[in-house]
C-alpha positions as CSV (number, residue, x, y, z in Angstrom):
1,M,126.5,148.0,83.9
2,C,123.9,147.4,81.1
3,G,121.0,149.7,80.4
4,I,117.3,149.2,80.6
5,V,114.6,151.5,79.1
6,G,110.8,150.9,78.7
7,Y,107.7,152.8,77.7
8,I,104.0,152.4,77.6
9,G,101.6,155.2,76.5
10,N,100.1,156.8,73.4
11,E,103.3,157.3,71.4
12,Q,105.3,154.8,69.3
13,A,107.6,153.0,71.8
14,A,110.6,152.1,69.7
15,P,112.0,155.6,69.0
16,I,111.6,156.6,72.7
17,I,113.3,153.4,73.9
18,L,116.2,153.8,71.4
19,E,116.7,157.4,72.4
20,G,116.7,156.4,76.0
21,L,119.2,153.6,75.5
22,S,121.5,156.1,73.7
23,K,121.5,158.2,76.9
24,L,122.8,155.1,78.8
25,E,125.6,154.2,76.4
26,Y,128.1,155.4,79.0
27,R,127.1,152.4,81.2
28,G,129.1,150.1,78.9
29,Y,127.6,147.4,76.6
30,D,128.4,145.0,73.8
31,S,125.0,144.3,72.3
32,A,121.5,145.7,72.3
33,G,117.9,144.6,71.8
34,I,114.3,145.8,71.8
35,A,110.8,144.2,72.1
36,V,107.7,146.1,71.1
37,R,104.0,145.4,70.7
38,D,100.6,147.0,70.5
39,S,97.3,145.7,71.9
40,N,96.5,143.6,68.8
41,S,99.9,142.1,68.0
42,D,102.4,139.6,69.2
43,I,105.6,140.9,70.8
44,E,108.3,141.6,68.2
45,I,112.0,141.2,69.2
46,V,115.0,142.7,67.4
47,K,118.6,142.3,68.6
48,A,122.0,143.4,67.3
49,K,125.6,142.8,68.4
50,G,127.9,145.8,68.8
51,R,127.0,149.5,69.2
52,L,123.4,150.8,69.5
53,K,123.7,152.2,66.0
54,A,123.5,148.6,64.7
55,L,120.1,148.1,66.3
56,S,118.9,151.5,65.2
57,D,119.9,150.8,61.6
58,K,118.3,147.4,61.8
59,T,115.0,149.0,62.8
60,N,115.2,152.1,60.7
61,E,115.6,154.1,64.0
62,G,112.7,152.3,65.4
63,Q,110.3,153.1,62.6
64,T,109.8,149.5,61.5
65,L,108.6,148.4,65.0
66,I,105.0,149.4,65.5
67,G,103.5,149.5,69.0
68,N,103.1,151.8,72.0
69,C,104.5,149.3,74.6
70,G,108.1,148.1,74.7
71,I,111.3,147.3,76.5
72,G,114.9,147.8,75.5
73,H,118.3,146.8,76.7
74,T,122.0,147.3,76.2
75,R,124.0,144.3,77.4
76,W,127.3,143.9,79.2
77,A,128.3,140.3,78.8
78,T,128.6,138.3,82.1
79,H,127.2,134.9,81.2
80,G,127.7,134.0,77.6
81,E,129.8,135.8,75.0
82,P,128.7,139.0,73.3
83,S,126.4,137.9,70.5
84,E,123.0,138.5,69.0
85,E,121.8,135.2,70.4
86,N,122.9,136.2,74.0
87,A,121.6,139.8,73.6
88,H,118.4,140.8,75.4
89,P,115.4,140.7,75.4
90,H,115.0,136.9,76.0
91,C,111.8,135.0,75.7
92,S,110.1,131.8,76.9
93,D,109.8,128.9,74.5
94,D,106.3,130.0,73.3
95,C,107.1,133.8,73.6
96,C,104.5,134.0,76.4
97,V,107.1,135.9,78.6
98,V,109.7,138.4,77.3
99,A,112.1,140.1,79.5
100,V,115.3,142.1,79.9
101,H,117.6,142.0,83.0
102,N,120.5,143.8,84.6
103,G,122.5,142.0,87.2
104,I,123.8,138.4,87.9
105,I,121.7,135.4,88.9
106,E,124.1,133.4,91.1
107,N,122.1,130.2,91.2
108,Y,121.2,130.1,87.5
109,Q,122.7,126.6,87.0
110,E,120.5,125.2,89.7
111,L,117.4,126.8,88.3
112,K,118.3,125.7,84.8
113,E,118.4,122.1,85.9
114,K,115.0,122.4,87.5
115,L,113.6,123.9,84.4
116,H,115.2,121.3,82.2
117,K,113.3,118.7,84.2
118,N,110.1,120.5,83.5
119,G,110.6,120.5,79.8
120,Y,112.3,123.8,79.1
121,S,115.1,124.1,76.5
122,F,117.7,126.9,76.3
123,Y,119.1,128.7,73.3
124,S,121.5,131.1,74.9
125,G,124.4,131.0,77.4
126,T,122.9,133.7,79.6
127,D,121.6,133.6,83.2
128,T,118.8,136.0,82.0
129,E,117.1,133.3,79.9
130,V,116.8,131.2,83.0
131,A,115.0,134.0,84.8
132,V,112.6,134.5,81.9
133,K,111.7,130.8,81.8
134,L,111.4,130.6,85.6
135,I,108.8,133.4,85.4
136,D,107.1,131.5,82.6
137,Y,107.0,128.3,84.7
138,Y,105.3,130.0,87.6
139,Y,103.0,132.1,85.3
140,K,101.6,128.9,83.9
141,K,101.6,127.0,87.2
142,Y,99.6,129.8,89.0
143,F,97.0,130.5,86.3
144,G,98.5,133.5,84.6
145,N,98.9,135.9,87.4
146,P,102.0,138.1,86.5
147,V,102.6,139.4,90.0
148,D,102.5,136.0,91.5
149,A,104.8,134.6,88.8
150,I,107.4,137.3,89.4
151,N,107.1,137.2,93.2
152,R,107.7,133.4,93.3
153,S,110.6,133.7,90.9
154,M,112.1,136.5,93.0
155,V,112.0,134.2,96.0
156,R,113.9,131.5,94.1
157,I,116.5,133.7,92.5
158,R,119.8,134.5,94.3
159,G,121.9,137.4,93.1
160,S,121.1,140.9,91.8
161,Y,118.6,141.9,89.2
162,A,116.5,144.6,87.7
163,L,113.9,142.9,85.6
164,A,111.4,144.2,83.0
165,V,108.8,141.7,81.8
166,M,106.1,141.7,79.2
167,F,103.4,139.0,79.1
168,K,101.8,138.0,75.8
169,D,98.4,137.7,77.6
170,N,98.7,141.3,79.1
171,P,99.2,143.7,76.2
172,G,98.6,146.9,78.1
173,E,101.1,146.2,80.9
174,I,104.8,146.0,81.7
175,Y,106.1,144.6,85.0
176,V,109.4,145.5,86.6
177,A,111.2,144.1,89.7
178,R,114.5,144.7,91.4
179,K,117.0,143.5,93.9
180,D,120.3,145.4,94.3
181,S,120.3,146.7,90.8
182,P,119.0,150.2,90.0
183,M,115.5,150.9,88.5
184,I,113.4,154.0,88.3
185,L,109.9,154.6,87.0
186,G,108.5,157.8,85.6
187,L,105.0,159.1,84.9
188,E,103.9,162.1,82.8
189,N,100.2,162.3,81.9
190,E,99.3,159.1,79.9
191,D,102.9,158.1,79.4
192,A,104.8,155.7,81.8
193,Y,108.5,155.1,81.6
194,F,111.2,153.0,83.4
195,A,114.9,153.0,83.1
196,S,118.1,152.0,85.0
197,D,119.2,155.6,85.2
198,V,117.7,159.1,85.2
199,P,119.2,160.5,81.9
200,A,117.3,157.9,79.8
201,I,113.9,159.5,80.7
202,L,114.8,163.0,81.8
203,K,113.6,164.4,78.5
204,Y,110.1,163.1,79.1
205,T,109.5,163.4,82.9
206,R,111.0,164.7,86.1
207,N,108.6,162.8,88.3
208,V,110.3,159.5,89.2
209,Y,109.6,156.7,91.6
210,Y,112.2,154.4,93.2
211,I,111.2,150.9,93.9
212,G,112.9,149.1,96.8
213,N,114.5,145.7,97.0
214,L,112.2,142.8,96.4
215,E,109.4,145.1,95.1
216,I,107.4,145.1,91.8
217,G,106.1,147.8,89.7
218,K,103.3,147.6,87.1
219,L,103.2,150.1,84.3
220,Q,100.0,150.9,82.3
221,K,99.0,154.0,80.3
222,G,99.0,156.9,82.7
223,K,99.3,154.6,85.8
224,L,101.9,153.0,88.0
225,T,101.1,150.4,90.6
226,F,103.5,149.0,93.2
227,Y,103.6,145.6,95.1
228,N,105.7,144.1,97.8
229,I,107.1,140.5,97.7
230,D,103.8,139.2,99.1
231,G,101.9,140.7,96.2
232,D,100.2,143.3,98.4
233,E,99.8,146.7,96.8
234,I,101.9,149.5,98.3
235,Q,102.1,153.2,97.9
236,K,105.1,155.2,96.6
237,E,105.8,158.9,96.6
238,A,107.3,160.6,93.6
239,T,110.6,162.4,93.6
240,E,111.2,165.4,91.4
241,I,114.5,165.3,89.5
242,Q,116.2,168.8,89.7
243,W,118.8,168.2,86.9
244,D,118.1,170.4,83.9
245,M,118.1,168.7,80.5
246,D,121.2,170.6,79.3
247,A,123.2,168.9,82.0
248,A,122.8,165.6,80.2
249,E,123.8,167.0,76.8
250,K,127.3,167.9,75.4
251,S,126.4,171.6,74.9
252,G,128.9,172.1,72.1
253,F,131.8,170.2,73.7
254,E,133.4,167.3,71.7
255,H,133.0,164.9,74.5
256,F,131.1,164.6,77.8
257,M,134.4,164.2,79.7
258,I,135.8,167.6,78.6
259,K,132.4,169.2,79.3
260,E,132.3,167.7,82.8
261,I,135.9,168.8,83.5
262,H,134.7,172.3,82.7
263,E,131.7,171.9,85.0
264,Q,133.8,171.2,88.0
265,P,133.9,174.8,89.3
266,K,130.1,174.8,89.4
267,A,129.9,171.2,90.9
268,V,132.3,172.3,93.7
269,S,130.5,175.6,94.3
270,D,127.0,174.0,94.4
271,T,128.1,171.2,96.7
272,L,129.9,173.6,99.0
273,N,126.9,176.0,99.2
274,S,124.6,173.1,100.1
275,V,126.5,172.6,103.4
276,V,128.0,176.1,104.1
277,S,125.9,179.1,104.9
278,N,126.9,182.4,106.5
279,G,130.4,181.2,106.8
280,R,129.6,178.1,108.8
281,I,129.2,174.4,108.0
282,N,125.7,173.2,108.7
283,L,125.2,169.4,108.8
284,T,121.8,169.6,110.6
285,N,120.0,168.7,107.4
286,I,121.5,165.2,107.6
287,G,121.0,165.0,111.3
288,L,124.7,164.9,112.2
289,T,124.9,166.7,115.4
290,D,127.9,167.9,117.3
291,D,127.2,165.4,120.1
292,E,127.2,162.6,117.6
293,I,130.5,163.8,116.1
294,K,132.0,163.9,119.6
295,N,131.2,160.3,120.2
296,I,132.8,159.0,117.0
297,S,135.9,157.0,117.9
298,E,137.2,156.1,114.4
299,I,136.3,156.4,110.8
300,H,136.3,153.8,108.0
301,I,136.0,155.2,104.5
302,V,134.8,152.5,102.0
303,A,134.6,153.0,98.2
304,C,135.7,151.8,94.8
305,G,137.7,153.3,92.0
306,S,138.0,157.1,91.9
307,A,135.8,157.3,95.0
308,Y,138.4,155.2,96.8
309,H,141.0,157.8,95.8
310,V,138.8,160.5,97.3
311,G,138.9,158.4,100.5
312,V,142.7,158.2,100.4
313,A,143.0,162.0,100.2
314,A,140.3,162.4,102.8
315,Q,142.3,160.1,105.2
316,Y,145.2,162.5,105.1
317,V,143.0,165.6,105.6
318,I,140.8,164.2,108.4
319,E,143.7,162.7,110.3
320,D,145.8,165.8,110.1
321,L,143.0,168.3,110.9
322,A,140.8,166.3,113.3
323,R,143.4,163.9,114.7
324,I,141.1,160.9,114.6
325,P,142.0,157.4,113.2
326,V,140.8,156.9,109.6
327,R,141.1,153.7,107.6
328,V,140.4,153.7,103.9
329,E,139.3,150.4,102.3
330,L,138.2,149.1,99.0
331,A,134.6,148.0,99.2
332,S,135.3,144.7,97.5
333,E,137.8,143.8,100.3
334,F,135.9,145.3,103.2
335,R,132.8,143.2,102.6
336,Y,134.7,139.9,102.8
337,R,137.3,140.3,105.5
338,R,135.1,140.4,108.6
339,P,136.2,143.9,109.5
340,I,136.8,144.9,113.1
341,I,135.1,148.3,113.9
342,D,134.6,150.0,117.2
343,K,130.9,150.3,118.1
344,N,131.3,154.1,118.2
345,G,133.0,154.1,114.8
346,L,131.5,155.7,111.6
347,V,131.6,154.0,108.2
348,I,131.5,156.5,105.3
349,I,130.5,155.0,101.9
350,I,131.4,157.1,98.9
351,S,129.7,156.4,95.5
352,Q,128.7,158.6,92.6
353,S,125.8,156.4,91.5
354,G,124.8,155.2,94.9
355,E,124.3,151.8,93.3
356,T,127.9,150.4,93.3
357,A,127.4,146.7,94.2
358,D,130.5,146.3,96.4
359,S,129.9,149.6,98.2
360,L,126.2,148.8,98.8
361,A,127.2,145.4,100.2
362,A,129.8,147.1,102.4
363,L,127.1,149.5,103.7
364,R,124.9,146.6,104.6
365,E,127.8,144.8,106.3
366,A,128.4,147.8,108.5
367,K,124.7,148.2,109.3
368,S,124.5,144.5,110.2
369,M,127.2,145.2,112.8
370,G,125.3,148.1,114.3
371,I,127.8,150.7,113.1
372,R,126.6,154.2,112.1
373,T,126.8,154.8,108.4
374,L,127.1,158.0,106.3
375,A,126.8,158.0,102.5
376,I,128.3,160.5,100.1
377,V,126.4,160.1,96.8
378,N,125.4,162.1,93.8
379,V,122.1,160.4,92.9
380,V,119.0,161.2,95.0
381,G,117.0,158.2,96.0
382,S,119.7,155.7,95.0
383,S,120.1,152.4,97.0
384,I,123.0,153.6,99.1
385,A,121.3,156.9,99.8
386,R,118.1,155.1,100.9
387,E,119.8,152.6,103.1
388,A,122.5,154.7,104.9
389,D,121.7,156.2,108.2
390,K,122.7,159.7,107.0
391,V,123.3,161.1,103.5
392,L,125.4,163.9,102.1
393,Y,124.6,164.7,98.5
394,T,127.1,166.0,96.0
395,L,125.5,168.4,93.6
396,A,127.5,167.5,90.5
397,G,124.4,166.8,88.3
398,P,124.4,164.0,85.8
399,E,127.8,162.6,85.0
400,I,127.8,160.8,81.6
401,A,131.4,160.1,80.8
402,V,132.7,156.8,82.2
403,A,135.8,158.5,83.6
404,T,134.6,160.6,86.6
405,T,135.7,164.2,87.0
406,K,133.2,166.5,88.5
407,A,131.7,163.9,90.8
408,Y,135.2,163.2,92.1
409,S,135.7,166.9,92.8
410,A,132.4,167.3,94.5
411,Q,133.2,164.3,96.7
412,L,136.5,165.9,97.7
413,I,134.7,169.0,98.8
414,I,132.4,167.1,101.1
415,S,135.3,165.2,102.6
416,Y,137.0,168.6,103.4
417,V,133.8,169.9,105.0
418,L,133.6,166.8,107.2
419,A,137.3,167.2,108.2
420,I,136.9,170.8,109.1
421,Q,133.7,170.3,111.1
422,F,135.0,167.3,113.0
423,A,138.2,169.2,113.8
424,L,136.2,172.1,115.2
425,V,133.9,169.9,117.3
426,W,136.9,167.9,118.7
427,N,138.7,171.2,119.5
428,K,141.6,170.4,117.2
429,I,141.3,173.8,115.5
430,D,140.3,177.2,116.8
431,E,137.6,179.5,115.5
432,K,140.0,181.6,113.5
433,T,141.4,178.5,111.7
434,Y,137.9,177.2,111.1
435,K,136.8,180.4,109.4
436,S,140.0,180.6,107.4
437,L,139.6,177.1,106.0
438,I,136.0,177.7,105.0
439,T,137.0,180.9,103.3
440,E,139.7,179.1,101.4
441,L,137.2,176.4,100.3
442,G,135.2,179.2,98.7
443,T,138.1,180.2,96.5
444,L,138.6,176.8,94.9
445,P,136.0,177.1,92.1
446,D,137.7,180.3,90.8
447,K,141.2,178.6,91.0
448,I,139.9,175.6,89.1
449,N,138.7,178.0,86.4
450,R,142.1,179.5,86.2
451,L,143.6,176.0,85.6
452,L,141.2,175.3,82.8
453,E,142.2,178.5,81.1
454,D,145.7,177.0,80.6
455,K,144.4,173.7,79.1
456,E,146.0,174.3,75.6
457,R,149.5,174.0,77.2
458,I,148.5,170.6,78.7
459,Q,147.1,169.6,75.3
460,W,150.4,170.4,73.6
461,F,152.3,168.3,76.1
462,A,149.9,165.4,76.1
463,T,150.1,165.1,72.3
464,K,153.9,164.6,72.6
465,F,153.4,161.5,74.8
466,S,150.3,160.0,73.1
467,N,152.4,157.0,72.0
468,S,153.9,156.2,75.4
469,K,153.9,152.6,76.6
470,D,154.3,153.4,80.3
471,I,153.6,156.4,82.4
472,F,154.4,156.6,86.1
473,F,153.1,159.0,88.8
474,I,154.9,159.6,92.0
475,G,154.1,161.6,95.1
476,R,154.1,161.6,98.9
477,G,151.3,162.0,101.3
478,I,148.3,163.8,99.7
479,D,150.4,163.9,96.5
480,Y,150.3,160.1,96.5
481,A,146.5,160.3,96.6
482,I,146.6,162.8,93.7
483,S,148.9,160.4,91.8
484,L,146.5,157.5,92.2
485,E,143.6,159.4,90.5
486,G,145.9,160.8,87.8
487,S,147.1,157.4,86.9
488,L,143.6,155.9,86.8
489,K,142.4,158.7,84.5
490,M,145.4,157.9,82.2
491,K,144.9,154.2,82.0
492,E,141.1,154.0,81.8
493,I,140.7,156.3,78.8
494,S,144.1,156.2,77.0
495,Y,144.8,152.4,77.4
496,I,148.4,153.3,78.3
497,H,149.9,151.3,81.1
498,S,150.1,153.7,84.0
499,E,150.9,153.3,87.7
500,A,151.0,155.5,90.8
501,Y,153.7,155.0,93.4
502,A,154.5,156.5,96.8
503,A,157.7,158.2,95.9
504,G,159.5,156.8,98.9
505,E,158.9,153.3,97.5
506,L,160.9,153.9,94.3
507,K,164.0,152.0,95.5
508,H,161.8,149.0,96.5
509,G,161.5,147.7,93.0
510,T,159.7,150.4,91.1
511,I,162.7,152.2,89.7
512,S,163.6,149.1,87.7
513,L,160.7,149.9,85.4
514,V,162.1,153.3,84.3
515,E,163.8,153.3,80.8
516,D,165.0,156.1,78.5
517,G,162.1,158.3,77.6
518,T,159.7,157.0,80.2
519,L,157.4,159.7,81.3
520,V,157.3,160.2,85.1
521,I,154.9,162.7,86.5
522,G,156.0,164.0,89.9
523,V,153.3,165.6,92.1
524,L,154.7,168.1,94.7
525,T,152.0,170.2,96.4
526,Q,153.0,169.5,100.0
527,E,155.8,171.9,100.9
528,E,157.2,169.8,103.8
529,L,157.7,166.9,101.3
530,Y,158.8,168.9,98.4
531,E,162.6,168.4,98.6
532,K,162.2,164.7,99.2
533,T,160.1,164.2,96.1
534,I,162.5,166.4,94.1
535,S,165.3,163.9,95.1
536,N,163.1,161.1,93.9
537,M,162.6,162.8,90.6
538,I,166.3,163.3,90.2
539,E,166.8,159.6,90.8
540,V,164.5,158.6,87.9
541,K,165.9,161.3,85.6
542,S,169.3,159.8,86.0
543,R,167.8,156.5,84.7
544,G,166.6,158.2,81.6
545,A,163.1,159.4,82.6
546,Y,161.4,162.4,81.0
547,L,160.0,164.4,83.9
548,M,156.8,166.4,84.3
549,G,156.4,168.3,87.5
550,L,153.1,169.4,89.0
551,T,153.5,171.8,91.9
552,N,152.4,175.0,93.6
553,S,152.9,178.4,92.0
554,G,156.2,179.9,93.3
555,N,158.2,176.6,93.3
556,Y,160.1,177.7,90.2
557,N,163.3,175.9,91.1
558,I,161.6,172.7,90.0
559,E,162.4,173.8,86.5
560,D,166.1,172.9,87.1
561,T,164.9,169.3,87.4
562,A,161.7,168.7,85.5
563,D,161.5,168.9,81.7
564,F,157.9,170.3,81.8
565,V,156.1,171.9,84.7
566,T,152.5,172.7,85.4
567,Y,151.7,175.1,88.3
568,I,148.5,175.2,90.4
569,P,147.3,178.3,92.3
570,K,148.3,178.4,96.0
571,T,145.8,177.0,98.4
572,D,145.8,175.4,101.9
573,K,147.9,172.3,101.8
574,H,144.9,170.1,102.7
575,F,143.0,171.2,99.6
576,T,145.6,170.8,96.8
577,T,144.0,167.6,95.5
578,S,141.1,169.7,94.1
579,L,143.5,171.8,92.0
580,A,146.2,169.3,91.1
581,V,143.8,166.7,89.7
582,V,142.6,169.1,87.0
583,P,145.8,169.1,84.9
584,L,146.0,165.3,85.3
585,Q,142.4,164.9,84.1
586,L,143.2,167.1,81.1
587,M,146.4,165.0,80.4
588,G,144.4,161.8,80.3
589,Y,141.7,163.4,78.1
590,Y,144.0,164.9,75.5
591,I,146.2,161.8,75.2
592,S,143.0,159.8,74.6
593,V,141.9,162.2,71.9
594,A,145.3,162.2,70.3
595,R,145.1,158.4,70.1
596,G,141.7,158.6,68.4
597,L,139.9,156.7,71.2
598,D,136.3,156.8,72.4
599,V,136.9,159.0,75.4
600,D,133.4,158.8,76.9
601,K,133.0,155.1,76.4
602,P,136.4,153.3,77.0
603,R,136.5,149.7,76.2
604,N,135.5,147.1,78.8
605,L,134.5,149.7,81.3
606,A,131.1,150.8,82.7
607,K,130.0,153.9,84.5
608,S,128.4,152.2,87.4
609,V,129.5,148.7,88.5
610,T,126.3,147.2,89.8
611,V,127.5,143.6,89.8
612,E,130.5,141.9,91.4
């Protein structure tokens, strides 16, 4: 949600900030703004509603804004409609304080009333303006000390925020603060940067610093200083970002999504190689010992969106291989329902960004109960990675498209690895099966590549159904988990109404939705459930459905039932999700392209949901 970029150094700030904001467009936004100054001038603010191009055009790509110090923002409306007036940056009445903000201030009405009583007026409908004027209030009350002003404001504010603040009286400084919203700082020689995500500053530096909750950072030319909530200076260690610059570019592909679909074999291979060596799974790097595994009584997997669908697939795999109870929960539900978890349970949090608000809150809920936590995340140093007891990183690299593909596939691989290792430790599989499963995991990247070589056939079929009103996905067991992700990919980037159903539930109301020509996609990768799902497909065909079948190579009798069939290479039944999801990703992508939509930045969606 939203994007923040800032710079101070020897170069002109505006072009750097605009370029950084362009790298964060995938986060979702409805307006943009920038504030720039030099040591001898007042702060100049420019805002524009709509796409970042409107702001770029308004400033002649930043050339009309002179100054080597600045902050920029792309806004996702929460309080106040999308408008130039509500766009960030916001300023105090006398422009003494200018700031941008990601997050939600929950008690902004209460603070607004306090500020009204102290003579402040308000021009926008945003909660951010309240934060700016609260900082201004304390800045003036405590004799112009920026750190004290921000600290005292942080104590009063309830909610989540990443703040970047410029003070008129401090021309060579920018201050940042955070609570539950992402923020990174970077330093390269005389140039200092900050942003809400790595791609914004990856071109300029790989040395980044993560500030913790209720901490402040001060940026000056060639210098970063950090403070705790009491205003005491604290030390931070830099983290080197390993992503290469090409990973955040399209590299000749039309969209990031199709590029990232093609990067899945590498993401799967890199992630697998990080935890498997010499034919054995090695979890010692995260400190998960066999003794700890033996003492786990149950597993709760908590996630949102596609990561939740990974959890649904993982539940089937872990329970079948390791024979331990697994419960999969939406993070937004888990955090509010007072969950009952055995003291020897394990809570697994899955998140690409490591900043998902509900998942982070669920993690903290589990930790407050004294339950062990394990995070599966893609971003080193993210909030969930820092706060979980143990972390397994997926090595998918930067994922720019809003619709996840390669991060989802990397998360699946980690879930398979955990299932296999848990099964071995709990003596549910023998050594021969253990080695066989690990060997099969190693074949998945090549099999995904083979599926990608057949993408033109999927493109042809997708184009035929680009004008569909409704598309339904059905499957049983793991195939239901696959259907959930396929349906999400379809709806989020094509805007076609799409639903996934457990095939056995068709007669309980769902079948009434099927009309002549309705596309129904049947997923049939589990051989023991194949005939039952075929029967369900015949039922919907008799009601006029057009059938697409997605099944294992060799199941050619499906062509007697389905109108169009896509085959996946044979693999162990537990791993079919990794292969079956690829044609469904391609389906969603090519339908979106055929409809002329913005594939990488679908309407109303953001890459990382960092507020409730």
